RODO-2510 file (C-alpha; in nm, 4 decimals, decimal comma):
residues 82
     n   res          X          Y          Z
     1     m     0,7682    -2,7867     6,1447
     2     k     0,7538    -2,4656     5,9616
     3     t     0,6717    -2,4908     5,6012
     4     r     0,8727    -2,2641     5,3613
     5     q     0,6542    -2,0226     5,1303
     6     a     0,7448    -2,1480     4,7696
     7     g     0,8469    -1,8351     4,5606
     8     l     1,0434    -1,7657     4,2367
     9     g     1,3816    -1,7715     4,4150
    10     a     1,7210    -1,6514     4,2580
    11     f     1,6962    -1,8798     3,9983
    12     g     1,3629    -1,8518     3,8866
    13     s     1,3982    -1,4533     3,9118
    14     g     1,7174    -1,4777     3,6812
    15     v     1,5054    -1,6952     3,4327
    16     v     1,2197    -1,4318     3,4500
    17     l     1,4991    -1,1416     3,3852
    18     i     1,6434    -1,3216     3,0854
    19     l     1,2985    -1,3551     2,9311
    20     f     1,2190    -1,0094     2,9611
    21     v     1,5536    -0,8953     2,7987
    22     a     1,5198    -1,1544     2,5122
    23     g     1,1433    -1,0079     2,4443
    24     g     1,2744    -0,6584     2,4380
    25     y     1,5634    -0,7559     2,2190
    26     y     1,3025    -0,9000     1,9681
    27     v     1,0878    -0,6029     1,9894
    28     y     1,3676    -0,3571     1,9329
    29     k     1,4817    -0,5857     1,6205
    30     y     1,1554    -0,6381     1,4527
    31     a     0,9471    -0,3272     1,5233
    32     i     1,2093    -0,0392     1,5723
    33     e     1,5133    -0,1067     1,3874
    34     p     1,3844    -0,1673     1,0472
    35     d     1,2304     0,1855     1,0156
    36     s     1,5358     0,3802     1,1279
    37     v     1,8665     0,1220     1,0854
    38     s     1,8019    -0,0881     0,8003
    39     a     1,6507     0,0858     0,4850
    40     v     1,5627    -0,1486     0,2265
    41     s     1,8125    -0,1071    -0,0753
    42     c     1,7421     0,0301    -0,4122
    43     k     1,8036    -0,2885    -0,5806
    44     s     1,5881    -0,4836    -0,3430
    45     q     1,2924    -0,2449    -0,4194
    46     q     1,3262    -0,2732    -0,7860
    47     n     1,3300    -0,6659    -0,7526
    48     t     0,9956    -0,6433    -0,5413
    49     c     0,8614    -0,4055    -0,8087
    50     l     0,9488    -0,6084    -1,0958
    51     a     0,8140    -0,9236    -0,9267
    52     n     0,4495    -0,7423    -0,8423
    53     c     0,4545    -0,6504    -1,2221
    54     r     0,5115    -1,0226    -1,3144
    55     k     0,2372    -1,1336    -1,0925
    56     t    -0,0297    -0,8243    -1,1475
    57     t    -0,0134    -0,7858    -1,5319
    58     t    -0,1225    -1,0406    -1,8033
    59     e    -0,0735    -0,8281    -2,1072
    60     a     0,2690    -0,7535    -2,2619
    61     p     0,2190    -0,3459    -2,2887
    62     q     0,1014    -0,3500    -1,9313
    63     a     0,3929    -0,5523    -1,8095
    64     q     0,6277    -0,3552    -2,0080
    65     a     0,4877    -0,0174    -1,8872
    66     c     0,4936    -0,1590    -1,5250
    67     q     0,8622    -0,2656    -1,5813
    68     e     0,9786     0,0831    -1,7339
    69     e     0,8088     0,2423    -1,4071
    70     c     1,0191     0,0472    -1,1914
    71     t     1,3125     0,1246    -1,3575
    72     r     1,2322     0,4791    -1,3513
    73     k     1,1899     0,4440    -0,9707
    74     a     1,5209     0,2528    -0,9413
    75     a     1,6885     0,5348    -1,1197
    76     a     1,5644     0,7926    -0,8878
    77     c     1,6401     0,5851    -0,5745
    78     v     1,9462     0,6958    -0,3733
    79     e     2,1290     0,4603    -0,1595
    80     p     2,1809     0,5783     0,1912
    81     k     2,5260     0,6458     0,2834
    82     r     2,6670     0,3953     0,5495
***
């Protein structure tokens, strides 16, 4: 009796192909797209800046100066056209 060599077969090949496609999608989504497609909004940048001011400054004058700098940066920020 001859024994058949066990391999991936059609089903296994399909599963491997699906895994490669899914992996490629996540590489595109998280490594390539953020730089080119979905730019961070000005409001989001300002919120991050203000949160950073609250975390890093302990004196009121420093915090106020940091927040004013965030406001100046937000005023200079231009939203990209969609």
